[in-house]
C-alpha positions as CSV (number, residue, x, y, z in Angstrom):
1,M,0.0,0.0,0.0
2,G,2.9,2.3,0.8
3,E,4.3,1.8,-2.7
4,L,0.9,2.7,-4.2
5,A,1.0,6.1,-2.4
6,T,4.6,6.6,-3.6
7,A,3.6,5.9,-7.2
8,V,0.6,8.2,-7.0
9,T,2.6,11.1,-5.5
10,D,5.3,10.6,-8.1
11,L,2.6,10.8,-10.8
12,F,1.2,14.0,-9.2
13,M,4.7,15.6,-9.1
14,A,5.2,14.8,-12.8
15,W,1.8,16.3,-13.7
16,C,2.6,19.5,-11.8
17,C,5.9,19.9,-13.6
18,L,4.3,19.4,-17.0
19,F,1.5,21.8,-16.1
20,W,4.0,24.6,-15.1
21,I,6.3,24.3,-18.2
22,P,4.0,26.2,-20.7
23,R,3.2,28.8,-18.1
24,L,6.9,29.5,-17.6
25,N,7.0,29.9,-21.3
26,G,4.4,32.7,-21.3
27,K,2.7,33.9,-24.5
28,T,5.9,34.4,-26.5
29,W,8.3,32.0,-28.2
30,R,11.2,34.3,-27.4
31,V,12.1,32.7,-24.1
32,P,15.1,34.0,-22.2
33,V,17.9,31.4,-21.9
34,P,17.7,30.8,-18.1
35,I,13.9,30.2,-18.4
36,A,14.5,27.8,-21.3
37,L,17.1,25.9,-19.2
38,W,14.7,25.7,-16.2
39,E,11.9,24.5,-18.5
40,C,14.2,21.7,-19.5
41,A,14.9,21.0,-15.8
42,F,11.2,20.7,-15.1
43,L,10.8,18.4,-18.1
44,C,13.6,16.2,-16.8
45,I,12.0,16.2,-13.3
46,A,8.7,15.2,-14.8
47,W,10.2,12.3,-16.7
48,S,12.2,11.3,-13.6
49,A,9.0,11.3,-11.5
50,L,7.2,9.2,-14.2
51,C,10.1,6.7,-14.1
52,G,9.9,6.7,-10.3
53,C,6.1,6.0,-10.6
54,I,6.8,3.0,-12.8
55,Y,9.6,1.8,-10.6
56,H,7.4,1.7,-7.5
57,G,4.5,0.4,-9.4
58,L,6.4,-2.5,-11.0
59,N,7.9,-3.8,-7.8
60,H,11.3,-2.0,-8.1
61,A,12.4,-2.6,-11.7
62,D,16.0,-1.5,-11.6
63,R,16.2,0.1,-15.0
64,F,13.5,2.6,-14.1
65,Q,15.4,3.5,-10.9
66,L,18.5,4.2,-12.9
67,A,16.4,6.3,-15.3
68,T,14.9,8.2,-12.4
69,Y,18.3,9.2,-11.0
70,G,19.9,9.8,-14.4
71,L,17.2,12.3,-15.4
72,L,17.6,13.9,-12.0
73,I,21.3,14.5,-12.7
74,I,20.4,16.1,-16.0
75,A,17.8,18.2,-14.3
76,N,20.4,19.5,-11.9
77,F,22.6,20.5,-14.8
78,F,19.7,22.6,-16.3
79,L,18.9,24.2,-12.9
80,L,22.5,25.1,-12.2
81,G,23.0,26.4,-15.8
82,G,19.9,28.6,-15.7
83,A,20.8,30.0,-12.2
84,L,24.4,30.7,-13.2
85,W,23.3,32.3,-16.4
86,V,21.5,34.9,-14.4
87,T,24.1,35.2,-11.7
88,M,26.9,35.8,-14.1
89,S,25.1,38.9,-15.5
90,F,26.4,40.6,-12.3
91,S,29.9,40.1,-13.6
92,M,31.7,42.6,-15.8
93,R,32.9,39.8,-18.2
94,V,29.5,38.2,-18.7
95,F,30.2,36.0,-21.7
96,R,33.5,34.6,-20.4
97,A,32.0,33.9,-17.0
98,R,28.9,32.2,-18.4
99,T,31.0,30.0,-20.7
100,I,33.4,28.9,-18.0
101,S,30.5,28.2,-15.6
102,L,28.6,26.1,-18.2
103,V,31.7,24.1,-19.2
104,L,32.4,23.3,-15.5
105,I,28.8,22.2,-14.9
106,I,28.9,20.0,-18.0
107,M,32.1,18.3,-16.8
108,I,30.7,17.8,-13.2
109,T,27.4,16.5,-14.6
110,T,29.2,14.1,-16.9
111,V,31.3,12.7,-14.0
112,F,28.2,11.9,-11.9
113,F,26.2,10.6,-14.8
114,R,29.1,8.3,-15.8
115,E,29.4,7.0,-12.2
116,L,25.7,6.2,-12.1
117,V,25.9,4.3,-15.4
118,L,29.0,2.3,-14.4
119,T,28.3,1.6,-10.7
120,K,24.4,1.5,-10.8
121,N,24.7,3.2,-7.5
122,P,22.4,6.3,-7.0
123,A,24.5,7.7,-4.1
124,G,26.4,10.0,-6.4
125,A,23.2,11.4,-7.9
126,T,21.8,12.0,-4.4
127,F,25.0,13.8,-3.4
128,Y,25.0,15.9,-6.6
129,T,21.4,16.9,-5.9
130,F,22.3,17.9,-2.4
131,C,25.1,20.1,-3.7
132,T,22.8,21.6,-6.2
133,I,20.3,22.5,-3.5
134,V,23.0,24.2,-1.3
135,F,24.4,26.0,-4.4
136,L,21.0,27.3,-5.5
137,L,20.3,28.4,-1.9
138,V,23.4,30.5,-2.0
139,I,22.5,31.9,-5.4
140,G,19.0,32.8,-4.2
141,I,20.5,34.8,-1.4
142,L,22.9,36.5,-3.8
143,W,19.9,37.4,-6.1
144,G,18.1,38.9,-3.1
145,I,21.1,41.0,-2.3
146,H,21.1,42.3,-5.8
147,G,17.4,43.1,-5.7
148,N,16.2,40.3,-7.9
149,P,12.7,39.3,-6.8
150,A,13.3,35.7,-7.9
151,G,15.8,35.3,-5.0
152,S,13.2,35.0,-2.2
153,W,11.2,32.4,-4.1
154,L,14.4,30.4,-4.9
155,V,15.6,30.5,-1.2
156,S,12.1,29.3,-0.1
157,S,12.2,26.5,-2.7
158,M,15.6,25.2,-1.6
159,G,14.7,25.5,2.1
160,I,11.7,23.3,1.6
161,A,13.8,21.0,-0.5
162,C,16.1,20.6,2.4
163,I,13.2,19.5,4.6
164,A,12.1,17.0,1.9
165,G,15.6,15.7,1.7
166,L,15.8,15.3,5.5
167,I,12.6,13.2,5.5
168,Y,13.9,11.1,2.6
169,L,17.3,10.4,4.3
170,T,15.9,9.7,7.7
171,H,13.0,7.5,6.4
172,M,10.4,9.4,8.4
173,D,7.0,7.6,7.6
174,V,3.8,9.5,8.2
175,A,1.7,6.3,8.2
176,P,2.1,2.6,7.3
177,W,0.3,3.4,4.0
178,F,2.1,6.7,3.4
179,D,5.9,6.1,3.7
180,H,8.8,8.5,3.6
181,N,9.0,8.4,-0.2
182,A,5.4,9.6,-0.6
183,T,5.9,12.3,2.0
184,F,9.1,13.4,0.2
185,H,7.3,13.7,-3.1
186,V,4.5,15.9,-1.6
187,I,7.0,18.3,0.1
188,Q,9.2,18.3,-3.0
189,T,6.3,19.2,-5.2
190,V,5.7,22.2,-2.9
191,S,9.4,23.1,-3.3
192,L,9.0,22.9,-7.1
193,W,6.1,25.2,-7.0
194,F,8.3,27.8,-5.3
195,L,10.9,27.1,-7.9
196,Y,8.3,27.7,-10.6
197,R,7.4,31.0,-9.0
198,S,11.0,31.9,-9.0
199,G,11.1,31.2,-12.7
200,L,8.1,33.4,-13.3
201,A,9.8,36.2,-11.4
202,L,12.9,35.7,-13.6
203,R,10.9,35.8,-16.8
204,N,9.2,39.0,-15.8
205,T,12.6,40.7,-15.0
206,S,14.4,39.4,-18.1
C-alpha cells in the first residue's frame, strides 16, 4: 500500500511539472535562456518522476530506478545552468563567466552521470542533488542582495527541498500506507512550486 502512495505522489509531481512548463514559457516563443534551461529541468524532473512511478508500481524494476536518477542528474545541470546564467550577469565579463561556468557544470554532470551508469549506485546522484540545493540556496541569497525578486522564491524553494531531503534520508514515515518516499514527493512538489514562482519572477525581470 505504501508503494501505491509513492507511485501516485510521483505521478502528481510529474503532472505539476508538465503543467507549469508552458506557463513558464508565457505567451511568447522568445524565451530567455535561463527560463528555457529551467523548463528543460522541469521536463527532466517530470520524466524522472514518471520513471519513479513505474519503478514503485512495478515492484522495483532496476532500469527505471537508474532512469529516475539519471534524469535527476540532467535536471540538476539545467537548474544550475539557468541559475548561473542569471548570476553571471552581475559580472563585468559576462560571456566569459557564463562560458566557463557552463563548461564546469557539463564536466561535473558528466562525471556523476558516468558514475551512475558504471556503478548502478544512485548515491552519487543524491550527493549531486544535495550540492545543487545548497548552491541554489546561496545563489538565491545572492539574487536577493542584488534586488532580484526571484531570489526569495528560490531561497524558499531550496529551504523546503532541504526539509524534503531530510525526510527522505531519515525514512520518516507519516503512516504505514504513506511512507517517507510519498511524504518526500509531496513536500518536494511544494518546493518545485516555489521554484516555478522563482522562474516566473525571472521571466518578468528578463
